[in-house]
N, C-alpha and C positions, 0 to 999 in steps of 0.2 A: 157361876163364881166369879170373883174379882180377877182371879189368874186367868180364867178363860176369855173373860173381856179384854184383859190386857193382851193376851196372845193375838185374840181375833185381830183386835185394832192394830197391833203392830204389824201383822201380815198384810192387812188392808193398806195401811200407809206405806209400807215397803213398796208394794205393787203401784200404788198411786205416784210415789216419788220417781220410780223408773218410767212410768207412763207419760208424766208430765215433760218430760226431756224430748219426746219422739217428735213433736210438731217443730221443733227448732233444728232438728237435724236432718229432715228430709224436705223435698221441694214440690211434692204434689199429693193429691190426695190418695193416688194409688200408692205411691211410696208410704205414706202415712197409714194406711191399712196393713201394708205388708210389715212394716215395721211392728206394727200393734200385735200382730198375730204372732211374730217371731219372739217379740218381748215376753208376750204371754206364755208362750211355750217354752222358752228357756227357764222362766221361773218354775213352770210346772216340773220340767226335768230336773232342775236343781233342787226343788222342795216339793216333791210330790204329795206329801202328807198335809203340808201347811197350807198348799194351794187347794186341796181336796177339803180340808176343814173350812176355808172361807168361801170357795166358789163352786163346789160340787155337792153340798148338802144345804138343805133348809139351814139359814143362819143360826148357828147354835146360839147366839147371844144377839141382843140389839146393841149396836154402838152406844156408847154414852153421849157421844157427839154427834147430833142430829146431821150435822154437814158429811159425816162419813157415809151415810147409805146413799148408794149409788155414786160414790165419787168417782170410780173409774169410769162409769158411763158417761158421767158430765165431763171428765176430761177428754174422752174419744169424741163426744158431740162438739165441744167447744174447738178441738184440732180441725175435725172435719169442716166446721163452719169457716175457719179461717181459711182453709184452702178454697172453699166455695167463693169467698169475698175475693181473694187475691187471684183467682183465675178467671173471674168473670163468668164462671160457669155455675149457676145455682145448682147446689146438691140438696135436695128435698128429702129428709128422710123421717117417715112417719113411725109413731111409735110402733106398731105391728113390724114394720121393716127393720127397725133396730132390733127388736126382740128376736127376729129371725137370724139376723147376723150374729147376735150374742148368743143364741142357742147353738149355731153352728160352730161358733169359735169354742165353745166349752165341749163340743162333741168329742173330738179325738182325745182330750185328757180324761175325760169321763170314761171313755171307752178303753183306754190303756188301763185306768186304774181298776176296772172292773174285769181286766183280762180278755177283753174282747178285740182290741187292736195290740198288734206287735211293735216293738221299736219305742223310739222317743217321740214325744210330741213333736219336736222340732222336724222330723222326718215328714210330717203331714203340713207343714207351715204354707208351703208353696200352693198346694192344692185350696187349702182353706182360704188364703189370701184371694186367689182367683175367684173363689165362690163369693167371699165377701165383698170384692168389687162388683161382681155381677149383680148383687143383691143390693147394694148401697149407692152406686154411681150410676149417673145417666150414661145411656151408651155414647162412646166417643169421649166420655170425660178422661182427664189424664191424673 
C-alpha cells in the first residue's frame, strides 16, 4: 500500500540522515565503525518495531526511489573509503566481507527482537564494533 511505502521510506531516510553525519564527526576508520554500530543500535533501542520493519524482515515494499535501495550501505562504504584515502592505508572490502559485517551488525537487534538476547542493543555495541573492525580493517589499521 502507499502508506506502507511511505512509512518504509521515512524510516530508511531517517536512518540514512543520521548515518550521513558520522564520517564528519570521527577521525579514523575504527571510530567510524564504532560510531556506525552505536548509531544503528541507538536507533533500534529507540524504535525497535520501525527498525525491525525495515532492517530485520524481507523488505515489505520496494522503495519508489531506486536510489534508496542500499542507501545506508553506500553511505557506509563511502565513509570507509574516505578514511582509507585520508589515512594512506588502503581498506579493501569485498562484497562478501561487507555482507559478513552487515549480518553481524544486525545480529543483536534481531536476537533481542526474538527474545534470544537480553537488554538493549547499545549494550552490545562495543563487542560488535570490535568484531566489525576485525572483519573490515587490515591488521594495524586505525
